[in-house]
N, C-alpha and C positions, 0 to 999 in steps of 0.2 A: 190455495181454492181448489176444490176436488178435479179433474179432470173430466169431462163428458166424450163419451165415444159410441159412436153408431155405428150399428152392423146392419149393413144393408143385406138381409140374406141369412137368416138365423136357422141355419138345416144345419147340417149334421155336423159340419167345421164350425158354422156360426154359432150355433149354439155352446158347443163344447168352448169356444175360445172365450163367448159370454160372462160361463161362470168361471174360469180363470180369474176374467176380468175382474168379475165382482168379489173375487177371493182376494184381489190386490187394490181394493177401495176406490177403485175407480166408479163414477156414475154411466151405467151400460143403458143402451136403448138398442132393441132389435125391431128389424122387420120380420114379414112373414106373409105369405098371400092363403094361408089355411089356420079356419078359426080354429082346428085341433091344436096345429101348433101355436097359436094365441093364446089358447089357456096354458098349454105345458111352459110357454117363456113367463105367464105369471107366477107360475109357482116356485122359478127360481129365481126371483127378485129381480129379471131382465125386463126391462117398462118395452112393454110390449105394443107395436104397430102394425093396422095394416098397410103395405103399401103393394100395391100390383101396378108394374109397368110392361104397356105395349108399345107398340113400333110408333103407334099414334096419340099414346096417353100415360097419365100416371094418375092411378088411384089411392087415394091416402087419406088416412083417417084424422090425421095430427098434423101437420109442415112442420112443427115443432122438433120432429123427428130431427132433420138437417138444422138444427141449434144446436152445434156439436165442434168438439174440439178436433177430433177426427171420425172420420170416416173410413170406415171398412166396407169394402164394395164387393160383396162375396154372393154374386148371381151367375150360375155358368150360362153359357148362349144354351139355349133348346136347341135340338138337333131336326132341326123343321127346315123344309123349304126356304129358301132365301134368308137362310140366317147371316149371311154376310151384309144384307140390307136391312135388315131387323134388328140384331144384338147392336152394333153402334148406333141406330136410330131411340133404342131404348137406353144407351148410354148417354147420348146428346140431351135427353131429357135431367138426365143426372148431373152432367156438366154444367147445365141451366141454373138448376139449384145452386151448384157449389159457387159458381160465379156470383151467383144474387146474393148469396148470403156470406161469401167469402170465406169458406171452410179452410183454414191454414193448413191441413195434413190432409192426405187423401192414402191409403191403401188399396190395391186392385188385385184381386185373388184371379189370376190368370194360369196359365197351362204351359205346359211344355209343349202342347201341339201345337205352338206358333213356330215350332222347329221343325225342318225337314228332316227324312231320314236316308242319309248321306252318306251310312255306313262309317260315321267317324263319331268324336267327342263335340258335345255342341255347348259352347259359353256365352256368356249374358251377351256380348258385342256382336254376334252375328244375327244379319237383320232376317237373314231365315225366307224360303219360300215356301210354308205351308203348304202340304198336297191338298187336308179337307178343308171344306167352309169353315169348321167350326177353328179350326185354328188361323185363317185368315181374318174371321170377325173379331176372335182376340187381339191380334194385330193391329189390326185397326182403333180399338178400344181403348189400346195401351195408348197409342199415338195421341187418339184425342183427350186423355186424360194426363200425359205429360205435356200436353200445352195448354194447361190454363196458368195463365199469368197470379205469379202472388200466392200459391197452392205447391204446397212442398208435395209430391206423388212419388210414393213406391210401385213398385210394379214386385209381386211375388210370381214365378212361375212356377207351379207348384206340379209334381208328380203326380202318377197314379196314385190318389191315399189308400190307406189300410188302417186297420188299430179295431180298439174298443170291441173285442174277443168277435170279429166279423170275420169269418174265412173266404180269403178272397178264391177260394177254389170251388165256389158256386160260380163263378163267372165262367170256370172252363170244364166243368165236368162231365165228363162224356162228349166231351165235344172234338169232332176229328180234324185232322190236317193240319194242327197243329205244330208251328214249327218250333223245333224245340232246342236248337241252339241261339236263339234269339235273348240277347239282354234285357233284361227288363228294367225299368224306371221306375221306381215306385218309393214312397214316403207315407212312414208314420202318421196319425191325427196329431197325436201328443208333440211330436215334434215340431208341427204345422206350429201348434196353437202357442210353443214356446219359443218361436222362434219369431213369430207376431208380436208375440210380446216384447223380445227385447229389442226389437227393430222399433217398437214407440217408449221402451225407456232409456233406449243409448241413442233417440232422435236419429237413425240414418234417415234420413230425405234422398231425395232425388237420385233413389239408387233402384237398378233390377235386381234380380237376384235368383237365382235358380234355388228350388225347396227340392232336393231329391236325396236319398240316401246313398253313400258314399260306395257300398256294394251294389253291383249289377252281376247277381246271380243267373243263367239262362233261363227260359221258359222252363224247360224239362227238369231241370234243378229245383224252382219254386215251386212250380205248380204240382209237381209230384208229391213231396215234401207236403205241401197244402192239403194235397188230395188224402196222403196218408193221415194227416191231424184230423181232419172233418170226417172220414171215414166217407169218400164221395167215390164216384167211377172216376177212374185215372183219364185223364185226354189224351188221344190217339194222338203221339206225337211225328213225327216227318221229321227228316235230316233232307232239308234243300236252303236255296238259299233264300233269304230274304233281308229287305233292306231294313235298317236299325238306327238309331243313335243313341249314344252315350250320354245322358246328363252328367256337366262336370260341375260341380257344388263347391270348387277351391274358392271362390270368391263370399260366399257364404262363409266359411270356415274362416278366413281368411279375415275380413270386417267384423262381422260380429262376434269371431274368438268362438263358434259354437260349438258344442262336440252334443252329437248326436246321442239320445237314448238307446234309438236303435237304430246303428249306421250301417247296418245291414238286413233287410228283411229277411233273413234265414233266421234272425234271432228273435223276430214276432212269434213266426212258427213255432219256433221252440218252446217261448212261455206261455201260446196258447195252446200248448199240445199238454205240456205241465197242468195249466188251470183245469182244460178237460179233466185230465187223469182225477187232477182232486176233488172236482163235482161229482 
């Protein structure tokens, strides 16, 4: 019997993941809040659903979206006031469906923002004390999902995502007062998709993984190269102290035996440069 996988949040990551799962012969359902994205999903073969979650309600066209073997939750918290209260309430409504329908397996796309910046390497066994409300909201969501009885939940704390011919320099182009010596924590979307598929196929449940490239170039090195590749204005770098973290991926490498397609974010920029040159 073919496995059903529902992706709650078919955005930039979720759609790419859905396409890969389809290619591997899974039955894939995907949710969106956008009419345009709904139509795009139809063309991919992903079964589209309209699903919008607020703090107080869930608006869904067909509840059989939650009739699934694996639920992948890929909805980042919105950067709004009171996100620490709103996002856990949204997750609580999802938890209710998981418990009611006894969904056996869940993957939650979290973020490395759950870690505080204390000038050190951070690993999965650290509880952390996030500085920002989004990080606090995600940490509470992780706790809620891990507490569901009878459901195998794996948490993926994903670093800043790059890829798909998108030049990350656009985020920094022309900015001033950028601390150049701070290390970056980034990961390519292809590696994120690969890792999620392998977790499903290797049955790695009840886990928490940091999903981040092994290389951590400085902001100066990475965004200067990105600006060159994209023919964009350089950021104005300054050399001063700034709190940072280096996200450790050794648990993922060991347990999954995973080999990154882009072990260093600079590798992606070099490939992007070659691609731009060819066109």
